[in-house]
N, C-alpha and C positions, 0 to 999 in steps of 0.2 A: 182655263185649267183648274180643277180645286186648289181650295185654300190649304186642303192639308193634306200629305201623302204620306204614308208607311212603307217605308223602304223595307222588304224582308232581303236577305243576301242570297243570291244567284236567282231570284226570279227578275223579269223584265217587264217594266212597266209603260204599257204604250201611252203617250198622252198628244195633246191637239192644244195650239195655241194662236188665237185667232186674233189679229192684227186689222185696225180700221182707220182710213183715212178720212178725218173730218174734216179734213182743208178742202179747198177750191182748186188745191193745184196740185199737178201730180208730184210725188214725192220720191224718194229713193231711199227705203228703210234697210236698217242694217240690226240685226237680232242676236243676241247672246245672254246667257245664262250665265250665274253666280251665285256660289256657296261658301258663305263664310271669308265674301270677298277673292275667293279664286274661280276660275273657270273649269268645273269639272271632267274629266276625260272619259265619267259614266255617265254622261246625259249628251247625248246625239242628236242634233236639230237636223230633220230632213232639206232645208233650206234655210241661210243667213243670211241673203241679201237680195231685193226684189224690188219693185215698182208697184207701185197705188196709185190706182186715180181716184180722185175726188171720191169720197163716200165708200170706197171698193172696200172688202173687207179679206183677207187674204188669213187663210188657214195653214198654220205651218206643222206639220206631226213630229212627235219628240217621243225617244226611245229611252227611257231610263232601264240601264243595266247595271245595277249595285252588285258587286262580288263583296265575299270576304276579303278579297285583298286591298280592299280598300282604306283608307286611313281616315274615313269620318266617324269618330268618335257614338257612343254612344248619347241618346237623347233629341235636344229639336232643335234644327238649325231650319235656316232662311233659306230663301231659295228667292234669288231676284233676279227679276226677266228686266230687261232693260232693248226698249226701240229707240234707236237715235235715225233721225233722218240726215240729209247730208247738208242740211242749212244750218245744223245744230241742233236741233230742237229733241230733246229725249221724254220718254216717257216710260215711266217703270211701275211696274206687278211686283207682288210679292205672294210668295206660298210658301207653307210650313214642310217641312221634311223631319217626320218623328224616323227616330235608328232605333231601333233593338238593342237590347243586349247580348252581345255576344260573347262566351267565352272560348277559350282557348290557349292553350300553352305547351309547354316540351320542357322536358326534363333530361338533364344528365350528372352522372358522380366520377367523379376522379380524383385518384385513382380508387381502384376498385379492392383491390388486395394491400392492403395494409400494414406498416408497423406500428408498433406503442410510438405516442407522442408526436407522430406526424400528420399534418394536416390534410380532412379530406374535404372536396369541394362539393357541395350541388349547387348545380347550376338550373335556374327556374325562365325559361324564357317564357316572356306573356305577349301573347299576337291575338288578346281579344280588344276590344274597344271599351273598356271602362278599368276603373282602378278594381285589381280583383286581392281577396284577402287570401292566403295561404297559411296551412297548418302544417307544419312540419315536425318531425318528432323521430326519436330511433328507439328501435325494438331487436332482442336478440333471444332466441326461443330459450335459450338455457340461462335467463337473466344472468348471465358471470361479466355482466359489461357494462360500465358507465361512461354516458355521452355526456361530451363538453363543448356544447355549441359557443361558439363566437358570435361577435355582431356581425349583422348582414350588411352589404353593400347593396349600393341601388336600389334600398330597399326600406320600409319607414316601417321600425320592430313597431306591435302594438300590443304584445302580449310576449311575458316569457315566464319559462317556469322551469323545475329540472327535467331536462330530455326532451321539452317540447319547446317551438317558437311557434309565435303568429306574428306573418310581416304583410304588409300589403305594399305591392308593385302596379306602378303605372302601366297603362297600354304601353307595347312597346320595348319595354324596356327590360334586361336581363338581370334580374338578382346575382348575390352569388352571398353562399350559408357557409361556412367552413365549422368543423368539427372533428373531432379525437377520442378517441377508445382508450381507458384505461381498465383492467379485470377489479372487480369489486374484492378479488381476495388471490392472492400473487402465488400459488404456490414455493417452497424451497427450495428445492431438488425435483426438477423433474425434465423433460425433454420440450421445447418451443412448440405449443399445441397453435391450432389454427380455428379460429371459432368465426362460425357466420355471424352476419348482422342484417337489419335493415334499415332504411331511411323512408319513413311513408309521411307522402304529400297530399292533400285533400286542400279543397274551397268549399266554402258554403254551398253548391250547387253540384259538386263532384264528388264520387266513392273515393276512396283511399287508394295512390298508387305507390308503387312499392319499387325502391332501386334497391340492388340486394348487393352486399361484398363481403371481403373476410377479413379479418385482422390476426394477425402472427403475436400469441403471446407469449412472452419469456420470462423463467424463474428467475427469482433471486439471486439464486446462484446457478450460473450458469455450466454446462457441462465442460468448458476450459478451463475455467475457475476451479470446478471440483476437479480438474483433473492434475491441476499447476498445485492444489492444494494435497492430494495424495502422494504427487511428487515429491513434495518439500518434505511431506511425513516420513516418506519414504527417505530421503535423504537424511532427514536428523534421526530415523532408524538405525541406518548405517551408520553413521559418524557415534549413535551412538553405541553400536557394536564394535566398531573401531578402537572406543573409548575402552569398552570396559578388557579387550583383548591387550591392550594396551597396560592396563590395571593391573589383568593378572599376568601377564608378563614380566612386569616391574615388582608385583609379589613374589615368583616364581624367583626372579633374579635376588630379590631381599633374601628370602629364603635359604639359596644357594650360600649367599652372603654368610647369612649368621650358621648355617652348616660348617664354612670355613673358619669361622670364629671359634663353631666349637671344637671342630677339631686341632687348630691353632691349642686352644687352650687347654686339650685334653696332653699334647706334646707338650706345653710350657710347665703344665704340672706335674708331667713325668719328669722332664728334665731338673725341675725345683726337689723332685723326692729323692731324684738321683743324687743331688748337692748336696741337700738335706744329710742323706745317709754316708756319703763320703763326708762330709766336714763331723760328723758324729765318730765316721770312724779313723778319725785323723786325732778327735778327741780321746777316744778309746785307746788309741794307739800309743800316745802321749802321755798317759796315764801308766800305760804297762809299762812305758820305757823311763818311768820316774821323773817325768819334766817339773821343768818349776814351775811356783806358785802363778806367776807372770805367764808364763805362756800356756800353762793349764786354760787361767782365765780369758785370755784372747781368743782360746779356742771354742773355749766354752760360749762366747760372747758370738762367735760365727756358727756355731752349728745351734746357737738359739736364734741369729736372724735366717739361716737359710731353712730352719723349720717354719719362721712365721710365713717367710717369703713361699714356703711348699703348702702351709694352709691356706693364705690367700689363694694362690693359683689352684687348690682343689676350689677352692669356693666357688669362684668365678669360673672355671670348668663345670661343675654342678650346675650351675646357673644360668649358664648358656645353654649347656643342653637340654635342661626344661623348656627355655623361652624356644630353640629352634624345634625341637618336641611338637608344644605346643603352637607354634607355628605350622606345623607340618598336617596338624590332624585337626584344628579349628577352624569353621569359617568368618575369621573374626582380621579385621585389619594389625600387621605387622605390629607395629606402634603400640595397638592398644594391648597387644599379646606381651611385648616388652614392658609395658606400663604397669600393667595387672599382676606379672608375676610376682611371686615375693623371693627376693634374695635370700640366699642362706647365707646362715652365719657360721663360719669356721667355731670348730669345736674350741672353748680357751683354751688356753695353754697356762702353764705353769709360771708365774713371774719372779723371776730370778733378780738378785741384788745387782743393783749395776756395777758394771765392771770396766773402769779405765779402758779406752782402745784407741789405739795409737793413730792421729790425726793424720792421711794420705793430702800430697796438695793436690789442686788442681792437675789436671790433664786433660791433653786435647785443645790447646789456645787458639782457636782460629779467627781472622778477622774477616769479612765478607768483601770488601772489593781488592783484587789484585792488581788495579791501576787505579789512578786519581786523575782527575779533568780540572785543569788548572785555572779556568774560569770558570768553576764552581762557585754561588754566592757565599758571602761572608755570614755565619750562622747556619749552615745547611748541613746537613750529616753528612759525611764523607763515606762513613763504614761504618758496621759495628761489631762487639770483640764478641766471643762465646767459649764458654767453658766447661769441662765434664767435672764433678767432685766424686768420685768413687765413694765415698761414705755415703750419701745420701742413697737411702734406701726406695724403695717403692711407695707410690704415693696414691696406695688407688682404696677405695671404698668399698666393701661388699655390698653397700646400697644401691650403686650407682648401676647406669644399663649394663648389659651384657661386655658391649665392643670395650666400653672404657676402661672393665677391669682388664684388658689386656697391653694396655698402654703404658709403656714405663715411662714414669716422672721422671726424669733424668735433668730435673731443673736444679741450679743450684742455690744454697743456700743464703747465696747475697755477694757474690765476687767485687770485688774492689781492683779499678785497672788503672795505673798511671803510666807516664812516661820517665824513660829512666834515659841518663847520660849512658856514653858508649858509642861507639860506632854503630856510625847511620842516625847519631841524635841530632844531628846538625838542624834539622830542621824544624827542632819541634817545638820552637817558639812561635809556627804557623799555625799549632794545630790546638784545641782544647779536650777533655775527655768529659762529655757529662754520663754520667751511668756508665752504661754499657757502650753509646753513642762517640765517634770519633766525630769532631764540628771542627770547622774552616775557623781561622781567627782572625789572620788579615789578608789584604787584597789580593796576593798573588801567592799560589803554591807551588813550593820548587819541587820539580820534578822527578828528583829522587827523595821524595816523602814516600 
């Protein structure tokens, strides 16, 4: 048998092994072959057990059928030929087996339809007989994608650069390379876009192998978010329009209110002028009838007061009419129009010498509560007194707002209230008057109070 044998995958190599009995007795011989301590199934002996007479030589035909499916790695391996007798005698011979490097691998990628930030896995199944180095890189024709490779599994990372990895895989192993994709420049508003890409793999002995896939790229603002934003704008616009309508309605109501005030001012001004004319007529009639000086003075005072009230009402009517007209024609808030419209100043009237006028007593004295709670606390207000002084004139100024010009300020110049004796004064001691308020003084109020 030769000392060296070169094994080629798929080739059958016939060999002959010669065994000689150099003893003087007959020997029962057992023959076996071992490669790296194991009996290979791809080496077949024509005969493994036989007898040899003294000095007899036996040639055993051997067939080596080495295939690519064998797990023998590339390199030099020792073939051990063992011949043993039934007496325990053993003879050993050696030969060298030279196995050439054989490259074989398979590739797979899953999934091939990707979403952003979803990891895709490339599987490299090495079926060769030597440690092989693989170069893995990503490629897209549009140059719109960025590849991010993760650390490989079941492999040794030899080199790493952006978008490319070099890794070493042992024979019979499956290596896994994970990667993800993202766009170089993401659009703001657009539909989802599908971009193709390739994963290219090669070794130092082979050309590039390509695995193809596609990835779906989403814009920064998706269609759903855009629709929601447009709906939000529509709702805001609708709410603004409704608010505008409410403001318009409020202005219309305010304008109508101002017009009502102006109409009321016209009526009050006409009534005041009528009273002034009537007072003046009474004064003229008294003079014609030869009334006394005191009566003429009192009638003169009433005529002057009626004339002053008519002037004030006329000024209020003029100011209110101006405000209502400005509010109806100008595109401004009614408050601004009322504040910016100057109030009319009544024409000055002649000032007469003060004349003594009889003081009339207060009228319409009322109490706010009709019934009292006997459990009311001490010091608390149980009701209030009010009265009307007929001698108090209108207390309105032309510079005030139009609405205030028509309010009669019938406020007393200061009333003094007191509890008096007589019928119904039995429980006066249980109360005290503070200003115009009636307050509880003792612990229990009488039901007759």
